[in-house]
N, C-alpha and C positions, 0 to 999 in steps of 0.2 A: 352565721356569720362567724367571722374569726377575729379575736381580739390580737392585736400586736403593737410593736412600739412603733412612735412615729418616724417618719421618714421624711426627709427635706422633699424627696421627688414626689410626695403626694401632697404637696401644698396647692396645686391647682384644684384638685378633686376636693379636699377639705374646704378650700373658700367656696366652692361651686356650692356645696351643700349647707355649707354654714351661713350663707348669702341670702337670709330669708329673715323677714320681719315675724313670721309666725314662729319660726324657732327661738329668735332672740326675746320674743315677750314672755317666754317661758324659764329663760337664764338669768342669772346675775348680769349686772350693768357691765362687770368689768370684759364679759363677752361682747366685742364691737359689733355693730351695725350701722353702715353697711360692713360686711367683712370681707375684705380684700386678699389677693395672693399675698401681699406684703405682710398682713397681719398673722396669715397663716404662716409663714416663712418665719416671722418672729417668733410665734409661739412654739413651732416645732423647734427650732433653735434652741431654744429656753429649756424645754422639757425632755427632749431626746436622749440627754445625757444623765438624768436623774437616778440616782440610786437610794433607793430601793426604785424599781419602775412603778409608777401609780398612776400613771396617764396613759392610757391605749386607743390606737385607732379601732374603727370596727368596719372590716372588709366585706364587701359582699360581692362575689363575682369577680374580685379580682380589682375592686373600687373602692376606695374610703369613703364612708357615705355617713359617718359620725364618729364619737367619741365618748368614751366613760372615763372618768378619773376619780381618785383619793385623794382626800384632802386630809392628812394626816393629824391627829390630833397632838397636842404637847402637853408637857406638864402632868395634871391628873387626869387628863385625858390622852393621856399616849397610848392607852389600848383600844382608841377609838377613831371612826375616821368618817367624814361625811362623803357621802359619794354624789356624783354629777354627772350629768349625762346628757347627751343631745344627737338627733337623728335625723338626717335631712327628709323634707316631707314626702320625696317619693317613696320613701320605705317605711313610712309611717302604716300600723295598723298590720303589720305581717308578723310577730311576734319576736322580731330582731331585737329590740331593745330589752325586751325580757330576758332573753338569751344571754345578751350580754352583761345585762346588770346582775343576773345568778352567778356568771362566770367571774365577773370581777369581785363579787362578794365571797364567794368561796376563795377566791386568790386571797382575798383581805384577812378572812377570819383563819386560814389553814397557813399559807407561806409567809404572810407578814405577822402571823400570830397575833392578831387584833380579836378584842371580845363582842365589838360592836360596831357595826356599821349603819350609820343613818341617811336620812334624806329629809328634805324640807320643801316638798314641792306646793306650789301655788293651790289653792282651794279650787280657783276658777280653772284648774288643769287636770279634772277627772282620768284623763288617761295616763298622766303620769303616775297616778296612784294606782292604776290597773298594773303598769309595768310592774311597780314595786310588790304589789300582792302576786303578782304572778312569779316574781323572783324569790318569794318567801318571807317578805317584810310584814310586819303587822303594825297597824295605826297605834301611836302611843298618845295622841291627842292633837288639837288644833292650838295652834299658837295664833291668836288674834291680833290684828293689826299689827303683824311683824315685819313687814315690807313694804317698801315702795318701787313700783316698778311703772315706766312711762307715766308717770305723773299720777297713779292710782294706789291707794293704800290698801293693802292686800292682805287677807289670812293666809297662814301656811299651815300643811298637816306636818306632823311629826311622824314617820316611819322608820323604824327600824328592823334589823336582823342581829340577833346574838347568837353568840357561840355558848352552848350550854355546857 
């Protein structure tokens, strides 16, 4: 896979792969469902010009099939970022997301001079935890009853990669 900046011409591909209830169930509510081309165009227009670049498309075989993003911390957490990611269902289980998360994490720690990148996957999503472990993250703990998704109260794991 290749990580690259968002391009407006990729909106149809982004929408096609993002428009999945299974994908949506593992993401924050800010991620719309159903996911339309208009949603993709709006998002791409908003993030494409961000400096520094913190949101990237995941391209496989010339097609955009997912995304990885870094939410930079502020104030006392200014040397940290939360990583978020999604991948179209047809591409699950191929190691693509582990490679993408690893590359984005290396970028964050080296190019953005961060000390810590963390993620908080739902406990009900062990595949996401495996992605993080394969990308070099370590489990730091369980945040009990810390999220509500689709009307269900959920636990989240806290994983992090830190620069020594």
